[in-house]
C-alpha positions in Angstrom: -57.7 -45.5 -38.3 -54.6 -43.4 -37.0 -53.6 -43.6 -33.2 -51.6 -40.7 -32.7 -51.3 -37.3 -34.6 -47.8 -35.7 -33.8 -48.4 -32.1 -33.8 -45.4 -29.7 -34.5 -45.6 -26.1 -34.7 -42.7 -24.2 -36.5 -41.2 -20.7 -37.2 -37.6 -20.5 -38.5 -36.6 -23.9 -37.0 -34.2 -24.8 -39.8 -31.3 -25.6 -37.4 -33.4 -28.3 -35.6 -36.4 -29.3 -37.6 -34.6 -32.2 -39.4 -33.1 -33.7 -36.4 -36.6 -33.6 -34.9 -38.3 -35.2 -37.9 -35.7 -37.7 -38.1 -36.2 -38.7 -34.5 -40.0 -38.9 -35.1 -39.8 -40.9 -38.2 -37.4 -43.4 -36.7 -39.8 -44.2 -34.0 -40.6 -48.0 -33.2 -44.1 -48.3 -32.1 -47.1 -50.4 -32.3 -49.4 -47.4 -32.8 -49.7 -46.0 -36.2 -49.3 -42.0 -36.4 -49.3 -39.1 -38.7 -47.2 -36.0 -38.3 -48.7 -32.5 -38.8 -46.7 -29.4 -39.0 -48.0 -25.8 -39.0 -45.6 -23.0 -39.8 -46.1 -19.4 -39.0 -44.1 -17.5 -41.5 -40.6 -19.0 -41.5 -38.4 -17.3 -43.9 -35.2 -19.8 -43.2 -36.4 -22.9 -45.2 -38.1 -24.7 -42.3 -41.3 -25.4 -44.4 -39.3 -26.6 -47.4 -37.4 -29.2 -45.1 -40.6 -30.3 -43.3 -42.0 -30.7 -46.8 -39.1 -33.4 -47.7 -40.7 -35.8 -45.2 -44.0 -37.6 -45.1 -45.5 -34.9 -43.1 -48.8 -32.9 -43.5 -47.7 -29.1 -43.8 -50.1 -26.4 -43.2 -49.1 -22.6 -42.9 -50.5 -19.7 -41.1 -49.7 -16.0 -41.2 -47.2 -14.9 -38.8 -49.8 -12.6 -36.9 -52.1 -15.6 -36.5 -49.7 -17.4 -34.2 -50.7 -17.8 -30.7 -49.6 -20.5 -28.3 -53.1 -21.7 -27.2 -54.9 -20.8 -30.5 -52.3 -22.5 -32.8 -52.3 -25.5 -30.6 -56.1 -25.9 -30.7 -55.9 -25.5 -34.5 -53.3 -28.3 -34.7 -55.6 -30.4 -32.9 -58.6 -29.8 -35.3 -56.3 -31.0 -38.1 -55.7 -34.3 -36.3 -57.1 -37.6 -37.0 -55.6 -39.4 -34.4 -57.0 -40.8 -31.0 -54.0 -39.0 -29.2 -52.6 -35.7 -29.7 -48.9 -35.7 -29.2 -47.4 -32.1 -29.0 -43.6 -31.8 -30.1 -41.5 -28.6 -30.4 -39.3 -28.5 -33.5 -36.3 -28.0 -31.4 -37.0 -30.9 -29.2 -35.3 -34.4 -30.2 -36.7 -37.8 -29.1 -33.8 -39.4 -27.3 -34.6 -42.9 -28.5 -36.9 -44.8 -31.0 -39.2 -45.8 -28.1 -40.0 -42.1 -27.4 -43.8 -42.2 -28.8 -44.4 -45.7 -27.6 -43.4 -44.7 -24.0 -45.5 -41.6 -24.1 -48.6 -43.6 -25.5 -48.3 -46.4 -22.9 -49.4 -44.1 -20.3 -52.9 -44.1 -21.7 -53.4 -47.7 -21.0 -54.9 -46.3 -17.8 -58.3 -45.0 -18.9 -58.2 -42.4 -16.0 -55.2 -40.5 -17.6 -56.2 -37.6 -19.8 -52.7 -36.4 -20.6 -49.2 -37.7 -20.4 -46.0 -35.4 -20.5 -42.3 -36.6 -21.0 -38.9 -35.7 -19.6 -36.9 -32.9 -21.0 -33.1 -33.4 -20.8 -30.4 -30.5 -21.3 -28.6 -30.1 -24.6 -24.7 -30.2 -24.4 -24.5 -26.4 -24.6 -26.6 -25.6 -21.7 -25.8 -23.5 -18.8 -25.6 -25.0 -15.4 -29.0 -23.3 -14.3 -30.8 -25.2 -17.0 -29.2 -28.5 -16.2 -30.0 -28.2 -12.7 -33.6 -27.0 -13.1 -34.4 -29.5 -16.0 -33.2 -32.2 -13.4 -35.2 -31.1 -10.8 -38.5 -30.5 -12.7 -38.1 -33.5 -14.9 -36.6 -36.4 -12.6 -36.4 -40.2 -13.3 -39.4 -41.2 -11.1 -42.7 -41.9 -13.0 -45.4 -39.7 -11.4 -49.3 -39.8 -11.6 -51.0 -36.7 -10.6 -54.5 -36.6 -9.4 -56.4 -34.8 -6.9 -55.4 -37.2 -3.8 -51.7 -35.9 -4.7 -52.4 -32.2 -5.0 -51.0 -30.9 -1.7 -48.0 -33.3 -1.8 -47.1 -32.2 -5.3 -47.5 -28.3 -4.7 -46.5 -25.9 -7.6 -45.8 -29.0 -9.7 -49.4 -30.4 -9.4 -50.6 -28.4 -12.5 -47.3 -28.8 -14.2 -47.3 -29.8 -18.1 -45.2 -28.9 -20.9 -46.6 -29.2 -24.5 -42.7 -29.2 -25.6 -43.2 -32.9 -25.3 -46.7 -34.1 -24.2 -49.9 -36.1 -25.4 -53.6 -35.6 -24.7 -56.4 -37.8 -25.4 -58.3 -36.0 -28.2 -61.6 -36.4 -26.4 -60.1 -34.7 -23.4 -58.9 -31.8 -25.6 -62.5 -31.8 -27.1 -63.8 -31.3 -23.6 -61.2 -28.7 -22.2 -59.1 -27.0 -25.1 -56.3 -24.8 -24.6 -57.6 -21.7 -22.9 -57.2 -18.9 -25.5 -57.2 -16.1 -23.2 -53.7 -17.2 -22.0 -51.0 -15.7 -24.2 -48.5 -18.2 -22.6 -48.4 -21.2 -20.2 -51.4 -22.7 -22.3 -50.0 -25.9 -21.2 -50.6 -25.2 -17.6 -53.7 -23.8 -18.5 -55.1 -27.2 -20.1 -53.5 -28.9 -17.3 -55.6 -27.4 -14.8 -58.6 -27.8 -16.8 -57.8 -31.5 -17.2 -57.0 -32.2 -13.3 -60.2 -30.2 -12.4 -62.5 -32.1 -14.3 -61.3 -35.5 -12.7 -58.7 -36.8 -15.2 -55.1 -37.4 -14.1 -51.9 -36.3 -15.6 -49.0 -38.8 -15.9 -45.2 -37.9 -16.0 -43.5 -40.5 -18.1 -39.6 -40.0 -17.9 -39.0 -42.6 -20.5 -40.6 -40.4 -23.2 -37.7 -38.2 -23.3 -36.6 -35.4 -25.6 -33.2 -33.3 -25.8 -34.6 -29.7 -25.4 -33.2 -26.5 -23.6 -32.4 -22.9 -24.1 -29.9 -20.6 -22.4 -31.2 -17.2 -21.2 -30.0 -13.9 -20.2 -30.8 -12.8 -16.7 -33.2 -10.4 -17.9 -34.7 -12.9 -20.2 -35.1 -15.3 -17.4 -36.6 -12.7 -15.2 -39.2 -11.9 -17.7 -40.1 -15.5 -18.3 -40.7 -16.0 -14.7 -42.6 -12.8 -14.3 -44.9 -14.1 -16.8 -45.1 -17.5 -14.8 -46.1 -15.5 -11.6 -48.8 -13.6 -13.7 -50.5 -16.6 -15.3 -50.5 -18.8 -12.1 -52.3 -15.9 -10.3 -54.9 -15.7 -13.1 -55.3 -19.2 -13.1 -55.9 -19.3 -9.2 -53.2 -21.8 -8.6 -51.0 -19.8 -6.4 -51.9 -20.7 -2.6 -49.9 -21.2 0.5 -49.1 -25.0 -0.5 -47.7 -23.6 -4.0 -45.6 -21.0 -2.2 -44.2 -23.5 0.5 -43.5 -26.2 -2.1 -41.9 -23.7 -4.5 -39.6 -22.4 -1.5 -38.6 -25.8 -0.7 -37.6 -26.7 -4.3 -35.5 -23.5 -4.4 -33.9 -24.2 -1.4 -32.7 -27.7 -2.8 -31.6 -26.2 -5.9 -29.4 -23.8 -4.1 -28.0 -26.5 -2.1 -26.9 -28.5 -5.3 -25.4 -25.3 -6.7 -23.2 -24.8 -3.6 -21.7 -28.2 -3.7 -18.5 -28.3 -5.8 -18.1 -30.9 -8.5 -19.5 -31.7 -11.9 -17.1 -29.7 -13.7 -18.4 -26.6 -12.9 -16.1 -23.7 -11.5 -17.0 -21.6 -8.6 -18.0 -18.7 -10.7 -20.4 -20.7 -13.0 -22.1 -22.0 -9.5 -22.3 -18.4 -8.4 -23.8 -17.1 -11.6 -26.2 -19.9 -11.6 -27.3 -19.0 -7.8 -27.8 -15.3 -9.1 -29.9 -16.9 -12.0 -32.0 -18.6 -9.5 -32.5 -15.3 -7.3 -33.6 -13.4 -10.7 -36.1 -16.3 -11.3 -37.8 -16.0 -7.8 -37.9 -12.3 -8.0 -39.5 -12.4 -11.3 -42.1 -15.1 -10.0 -43.0 -12.9 -6.9 -43.3 -9.9 -8.8 -45.7 -11.3 -11.2 -47.7 -12.9 -8.5 -48.0 -9.3 -7.1 -48.4 -7.6 -10.5 -51.5 -5.6 -9.4 -48.9 -3.3 -7.3 -47.0 -2.4 -10.6 -47.9 0.4 -13.0 -49.1 -0.9 -16.2 -46.0 0.4 -18.1 -43.7 -1.4 -15.9 -45.7 -4.6 -16.3 -45.4 -4.5 -20.0 -41.6 -3.9 -19.8 -41.3 -6.9 -17.7 -43.5 -9.3 -19.5 -41.7 -11.6 -22.1 -44.8 -12.8 -23.9 -46.7 -9.5 -23.8 -49.4 -10.7 -21.5 -50.4 -7.2 -20.7 -50.8 -5.9 -24.2 
């Protein structure tokens, strides 16, 4: 019997997959685990690197990749009781990452656990402050009693670094009508069906990306669109997002941390771009289809 299946989707991840798998296979955990990699058409040697580790390697055509459908496919290959999703460019920060992730399931009410994401050394100030705000040091149990309190963070979950009970996945599955934010979609299903979701900061990975202003806008535009589609944008969501945005702005305005004034100013501009994208996504019904397609990072209107 296998306790956990660590599921890693890949495409052209040669620059990071070795460090990811080194971190995974160095884990010291009570649980037994397997590692499954599903590659969608890498041309940079990613499959060959993955094949040099004791992992099960499967391949799909590039056109078959779909954020929700591929994660559901990975789950069908798994033999473990727990499905542990990990991006190939996310690197466990310690040998206790897996144990910390799985320890949350000692509570039978917990349907899913997600861990902390720490910025990589080359990350922009915007990513550093945003990740610190979204992934704090405090352990959080999300259930219906805390929905109003948690606001926009209530339905948040990231499969960059997360685990789901397999029987809970079988009862929910990643919603395949979503082209992106499939993790938010399954989090909503899990919470709405009565399980809780746990944020475990000790299950930490290094993971971050730097984005252009246009790239940030498009990603947050899609975030607004999907949240509207899922029906999770209400007055408490909006209010909590505004409060969080104000706190982030205050942090940007405080000198220190080695960041110059110009770097802090650019980070404030980035925040404005993100908020504009989210608001326009929320109100996408007012925009022409050609404009919406141009604004979407993940082709959600194609």
